[in-house]
C-alpha positions in Angstrom: -13.5 -4.5 3.9 -10.0 -4.0 2.4 -10.1 -1.8 -0.6 -7.7 -4.0 -2.6 -5.7 -7.1 -2.4 -1.9 -6.8 -2.7 -0.4 -8.9 -5.5 3.2 -10.0 -5.1 5.5 -11.6 -7.7 8.7 -13.4 -7.0 11.2 -14.3 -9.7 14.1 -16.6 -9.0 15.5 -19.4 -11.1 16.6 -21.3 -7.9 13.7 -23.4 -6.7 14.9 -23.5 -3.0 15.4 -19.7 -2.9 12.0 -19.2 -4.5 10.3 -21.3 -1.8 12.2 -19.6 1.0 11.4 -16.1 -0.2 7.7 -16.9 -0.7 7.6 -18.2 2.9 9.2 -15.0 4.3 6.8 -12.7 2.3 3.7 -14.7 3.2 4.7 -14.6 6.9 5.1 -10.8 7.0 1.9 -10.1 5.0 0.0 -12.2 7.5 1.5 -10.3 10.4 0.4 -7.1 8.7 -3.1 -8.5 8.3 -3.0 -8.0 4.6 -5.0 -9.9 1.9 -2.6 -11.0 -0.8 -1.8 -13.2 -3.8 1.7 -14.4 -4.4 2.8 -15.5 -7.8 6.1 -17.3 -8.3 8.2 -17.6 -11.5 11.4 -19.3 -12.4 12.2 -17.1 -15.3 11.7 -13.5 -16.4 9.7 -14.6 -19.4 7.1 -16.2 -17.1 6.9 -13.0 -14.9 6.3 -10.8 -17.9 3.2 -12.7 -18.8 1.6 -11.7 -15.5 3.3 -8.3 -15.0 0.2 -6.2 -15.5 -1.4 -7.3 -12.3 1.6 -7.3 -10.0 2.0 -4.6 -7.3 5.3 -5.6 -5.8 7.9 -7.7 -7.6 10.9 -9.4 -6.0 13.3 -10.0 -8.9 16.6 -12.0 -8.9 19.2 -10.3 -11.0 21.3 -13.4 -11.8 19.2 -15.6 -14.1 19.9 -17.4 -17.3 18.6 -16.3 -20.7 16.9 -13.1 -19.5 18.5 -11.6 -16.3 16.7 -9.5 -13.8 17.8 -6.2 -15.2 16.5 -7.1 -18.7 13.3 -8.4 -17.2 12.8 -5.4 -15.0 13.2 -3.1 -17.9 10.5 -4.9 -19.9 8.1 -5.0 -16.9 8.7 -1.3 -16.2 7.4 -0.6 -19.7 4.4 -2.8 -19.3 3.5 -1.8 -15.7 5.2 1.5 -14.7 3.5 1.4 -11.2 5.0 -2.0 -10.3 7.4 -1.7 -7.3 10.7 -3.5 -8.1 12.8 -5.1 -5.4 16.0 -6.4 -6.9 17.9 -9.3 -5.4 21.5 -10.5 -5.9 24.4 -12.2 -4.3 26.8 -9.8 -6.1 26.3 -6.3 -4.6 28.3 -4.7 -7.4 25.3 -5.3 -9.7 23.0 -3.1 -7.6 24.2 -0.1 -9.6 22.6 -1.6 -12.7 19.3 -1.6 -11.0 19.3 2.2 -10.8 18.7 2.3 -14.5 15.3 0.7 -14.1 14.2 2.7 -11.0 14.3 -0.2 -8.6 12.7 0.7 -5.3 14.8 -1.6 -3.0 17.8 -3.9 -3.2 18.2 -7.1 -1.1 21.1 -9.5 -0.9 21.2 -13.3 -1.3 21.1 -15.6 0.5 17.7 -14.1 1.6 17.5 -12.5 5.1 14.2 -12.4 6.9 14.7 -9.0 8.4 15.8 -7.5 5.1 12.8 -8.9 3.4 10.5 -7.5 6.0 12.0 -4.0 5.7 11.7 -4.0 1.9 8.2 -5.3 2.0 7.0 -2.9 4.7 8.5 0.1 2.8 6.8 -1.0 -0.4 3.4 -1.4 1.2 3.8 2.1 2.7 4.3 3.4 -0.8 1.0 1.9 -2.1 -1.1 2.3 1.0 -3.8 4.9 0.3 -2.6 5.2 -3.3 -6.0 4.2 -4.8 -7.9 7.0 -6.3 -11.6 8.0 -6.1 -13.6 10.4 -8.2 -15.1 13.5 -6.5 -16.4 16.9 -7.6 -15.5 20.5 -6.9 -17.6 23.2 -8.6 -19.2 20.4 -10.7 -15.8 19.5 -12.1 -14.6 15.9 -11.6 -11.3 15.2 -9.8 -9.3 12.1 -9.0 -7.9 12.2 -5.5 -5.9 9.6 -3.6 -7.3 8.0 -0.5 -4.2 9.1 1.5 -5.0 12.8 0.7 -8.4 12.6 2.4 -8.5 14.0 6.0 -12.1 13.1 6.6 -15.5 12.6 5.0 -18.7 14.1 6.5 -22.2 13.0 5.6 -25.1 15.3 5.0 -28.7 14.4 4.1 -28.2 13.9 0.3 -24.5 14.1 -0.2 -21.1 13.9 1.4 -18.2 16.3 1.7 -14.6 15.1 1.3 -12.1 17.2 3.1 -8.4 17.2 2.1 -5.6 19.4 3.5 -6.5 22.3 1.1 -9.8 21.6 -0.7 -13.3 20.4 -0.2 -15.0 18.0 -2.6 -18.5 16.7 -3.0 -19.9 13.3 -3.8 -23.3 11.7 -4.1 -22.0 8.5 -2.5 -23.2 7.8 1.0 -20.9 7.5 4.0 -21.7 3.8 4.1 -20.5 3.4 0.5 -17.3 5.2 1.2 -16.8 3.1 4.3 -17.1 0.0 2.1 -14.8 1.3 -0.7 -11.9 2.9 1.3 -9.1 0.9 2.9 -10.4 0.0 6.4 -6.8 -0.2 7.7 -6.5 3.6 7.5 -10.2 4.8 7.6 -12.5 4.6 10.6 -16.0 5.8 11.2 -16.0 7.7 14.5 -19.8 8.4 14.6 -22.8 8.5 12.3 -21.6 11.4 10.2 -17.8 11.2 10.0 -15.3 8.8 8.4 -11.7 9.8 9.3 -8.2 9.0 7.9 -6.3 7.6 10.8 -3.0 8.7 9.3 -4.1 12.3 9.4 -4.8 12.2 13.1 -2.4 13.4 15.8 -2.4 12.7 19.5 -2.0 15.8 21.6 -0.1 16.2 24.8 -3.4 16.2 26.7 -4.0 12.6 25.4 -6.7 13.8 23.1 -6.9 13.1 19.3 -6.8 15.9 16.8 -7.6 16.2 13.1 -6.9 19.3 11.0 -6.2 21.1 14.3 -9.6 20.3 15.9 -10.3 17.8 18.6 -12.1 14.6 17.5 -15.5 13.8 19.0 -15.6 10.0 19.0 -18.8 8.3 19.9 -18.5 6.5 23.3 -19.3 3.1 21.9 -16.5 3.4 19.3 -13.7 4.8 21.4 -12.1 1.5 22.3 -12.1 0.2 18.7 -10.9 3.6 17.5 -7.9 3.5 19.8 -6.9 0.0 18.7 -7.2 0.9 15.0 -5.3 4.2 15.5 -2.4 2.5 17.2 -2.2 -0.2 14.6 -2.3 2.3 11.7 0.2 4.6 13.4 2.7 1.8 14.0 2.2 0.0 10.7 1.8 2.7 8.1 3.7 5.8 9.3 
């Protein structure tokens, strides 16, 4: 299953622009096979009421009463992790968006390709950003999904391997398989769950993880190759 659903917010006081941007965003999320919620708002005040649960926010700069810069500043205080994508028909206003750490800037009228690029870049930023609790020398640590190279199952515990450390967990491999983002994690056999983004394809056509060749079960090879190609082209 997908580890989490992406929540998108769109703020624009023009109803026609709001409808168009929502259609563009929904189309690209479907193409990426992402589960999502989209909330639309016609004012900054409306957006702030829901800001705590929004992952990515498209925010029009030119709006009456509270403009996008003012709204973005307030949302940044309430939800520092929210990714802000600022929109305007006046490019000279993009400089103001630097003050609120906007991630991307798009122009109006909205352009399909520009929306896709901004959305893809934002999703890359949050892919694998969820954290899990693991243990090293009986001390708890929080690590990001994207930092995991692979997880190996033993009889009564699992080992989580990152680039430079090993952690232990009492969770089973099946539980990890259920919790982690299945767009980037794949179970190659009974004992190993691997991060597809950590895998490299060698000149010999084989697949390598932390410098070692992967031994993929025969019945899972075809599905693995399909998932690897999709992850490689979508999230790198």
